[in-house]
C-alpha positions as CSV (number, residue, x, y, z in Angstrom):
1,M,-6.5,0.2,5.2
2,A,-3.2,-0.3,7.1
3,T,-3.6,-2.9,10.0
4,L,-1.1,-2.8,13.2
5,V,0.8,-6.2,12.3
6,E,1.6,-4.9,8.9
7,C,2.7,-1.6,10.3
8,E,4.5,-3.1,13.2
9,A,6.6,-5.2,10.7
10,Y,7.5,-2.5,8.4
11,A,8.9,-0.5,11.0
12,R,10.8,-3.6,12.2
13,G,12.4,-3.8,9.0
14,K,13.4,-0.2,9.0
15,G,15.0,-0.8,12.4
16,A,12.4,1.5,14.8
17,D,12.4,0.4,18.4
18,I,9.3,-1.7,18.5
19,P,8.8,-1.8,22.2
20,F,9.1,1.9,22.4
21,C,6.5,2.1,19.4
22,M,4.1,-0.4,21.2
23,G,4.4,2.0,24.4
24,V,3.3,5.2,21.9
25,V,0.1,2.8,20.7
26,F,-0.5,1.7,24.4
27,R,-1.0,5.5,25.9
28,L,-2.6,6.4,22.8
29,K,-5.5,3.5,23.7
30,S,-5.3,4.4,26.9
31,I,-6.5,8.0,26.1
32,G,-9.1,6.2,24.4
33,I,-8.0,6.4,20.7
34,T,-9.1,3.1,18.8
35,H,-8.6,4.2,15.4
36,E,-6.3,2.0,13.4
37,Q,-4.7,4.9,11.2
38,I,-3.7,6.9,14.0
39,L,-2.1,3.8,15.9
40,C,-0.5,3.0,12.7
41,S,0.7,6.2,12.4
42,A,2.4,6.4,15.6
43,I,4.4,3.4,14.7
44,L,5.2,4.5,11.5
45,S,6.2,8.1,12.5
46,Q,9.3,5.9,14.2
47,T,10.6,4.8,10.9
48,K,12.4,7.8,9.4
49,S,10.6,7.1,5.9
50,T,9.7,9.7,3.6
51,F,6.0,10.7,2.7
52,D,6.4,9.0,-0.2
53,E,7.2,6.1,0.8
54,L,4.6,6.2,3.7
55,F,1.6,7.3,1.0
56,E,2.8,4.4,-1.3
57,R,2.4,1.7,1.0
58,F,-0.1,3.0,3.6
59,G,-2.1,5.9,1.7
60,R,-2.4,9.7,2.4
61,D,-4.0,9.7,5.7
62,V,-1.2,7.7,7.4
63,A,1.3,9.5,5.7
64,V,0.4,12.8,6.6
65,M,-0.1,11.9,10.3
66,A,3.2,9.9,10.7
67,T,5.4,12.4,8.6
68,S,3.8,16.0,10.2
69,I,5.9,14.6,13.4
70,M,8.6,13.3,11.7
71,R,12.5,15.3,12.0
72,D,13.6,16.2,8.1
73,N,17.2,14.9,8.8
74,T,18.3,16.2,5.5
75,K,18.9,19.7,7.1
76,P,21.2,21.1,9.1
77,K,20.8,20.7,12.8
78,K,20.0,24.3,13.5
79,K,17.5,24.4,10.8
80,Q,15.8,21.1,11.7
81,E,14.8,22.1,15.0
82,E,13.3,25.3,14.0
83,S,11.6,23.6,10.7
84,Y,10.8,20.9,13.4
85,V,9.1,23.1,16.0
86,E,7.2,25.0,13.4
87,Q,5.8,21.6,12.1
88,I,4.7,20.1,14.8
89,Q,3.1,23.2,15.6
90,Q,1.0,23.0,12.7
91,A,0.2,19.0,12.7
92,P,-2.9,17.9,12.5
93,W,-4.4,17.2,15.7
94,E,-4.4,13.5,15.6
95,S,-0.7,13.8,15.3
96,V,-0.2,15.7,18.3
97,L,-1.8,13.5,20.0
98,I,0.7,10.8,18.9
99,K,3.6,13.2,19.7
100,L,2.3,13.8,23.2
101,C,2.1,10.0,23.9
102,E,5.5,9.8,22.1
103,I,6.7,12.5,24.8
104,S,4.9,10.7,27.6
105,A,7.2,7.1,26.9
106,N,10.3,9.4,26.6
107,L,9.3,11.0,30.1
108,K,8.8,7.2,31.0
109,V,12.3,6.4,29.7
110,I,14.2,9.4,31.2
111,K,12.7,8.2,34.6
112,E,13.2,4.6,34.5
113,S,16.6,4.4,32.9
114,E,20.5,4.5,33.9
115,L,21.0,7.8,31.5
116,S,24.0,9.9,33.0
117,K,22.8,13.0,34.7
118,N,23.6,15.4,31.4
119,K,21.8,13.1,28.4
120,R,19.0,12.9,31.2
121,R,18.9,16.8,31.5
122,K,18.8,17.2,28.0
123,L,16.2,14.8,27.1
124,L,14.1,16.3,29.9
125,K,14.5,20.0,28.5
126,Q,14.0,19.0,24.7
127,N,10.6,17.2,26.0
128,I,9.4,20.1,28.0
129,H,10.3,22.2,24.9
130,Y,7.8,20.0,22.8
131,L,5.2,20.4,25.6
132,N,5.5,23.8,25.5
133,V,5.3,24.1,22.0
134,L,1.9,22.1,21.5
135,K,0.7,23.8,25.0
136,K,-1.6,26.2,22.9
137,N,-3.1,23.1,20.7
138,I,-3.5,20.9,23.7
139,A,-5.6,23.6,25.4
140,E,-7.8,24.2,22.2
141,N,-8.8,20.5,22.1
142,Q,-8.4,18.6,25.2
143,D,-11.8,17.8,25.2
144,K,-11.1,15.6,22.0
145,A,-9.4,12.8,23.9
146,L,-11.2,11.1,27.2
147,G,-8.1,10.2,28.7
148,L,-5.9,13.1,27.7
149,A,-5.9,14.9,31.1
150,K,-4.4,11.9,32.7
151,L,-1.6,11.6,30.5
152,L,-1.1,15.2,31.0
153,D,-0.8,14.7,34.7
154,G,1.3,11.6,34.4
155,A,3.8,14.1,32.2
156,N,3.7,16.8,34.7
157,E,4.2,14.5,37.6
158,T,7.6,13.3,35.8
159,I,8.2,16.7,34.9
160,M,8.2,17.7,38.7
161,H,10.1,14.8,40.2
162,F,13.2,16.1,38.2
163,G,12.6,19.5,40.4
164,H,10.9,21.6,36.9
165,R,7.4,23.3,37.3
166,P,4.3,21.4,36.1
167,I,3.1,22.7,32.5
168,K,-0.5,24.3,32.6
169,F,-2.7,23.4,29.8
170,E,-5.2,25.9,30.3
């Protein structure tokens, strides 16, 4: 079974943003997720590795969790977004949790960074879109992670900070 140290080293070698990866892992831990394979998948989902690369090195479960929330950069941009939305809707619950923590980390970056208004608006809109895409799955599985409500409240707080309506996960 893969360890966080191994996955972090692998991600570093692939040029992943390690502080961002560890922010996602921190959020997963804060909602009660301690399973090493889920935490490893969170790091590896930022590597742009293929399923086969991850499967060979870290096993099937980690490869499935990580790649189910990774974009297929081989497709044209418009097709890529359409297939990505469909993909994250069908992702396993563990991957959805990783994606939620990734969105939470992105929202923190958006709120605290010196991004231009246009870049901030674009990133905020994209993250709100993904939360809405995952809303049904979240509503059906909210009771599976103890701290999930707090994470969602934090996301809504940031969304409202920028003048958007909160997302209801019921």
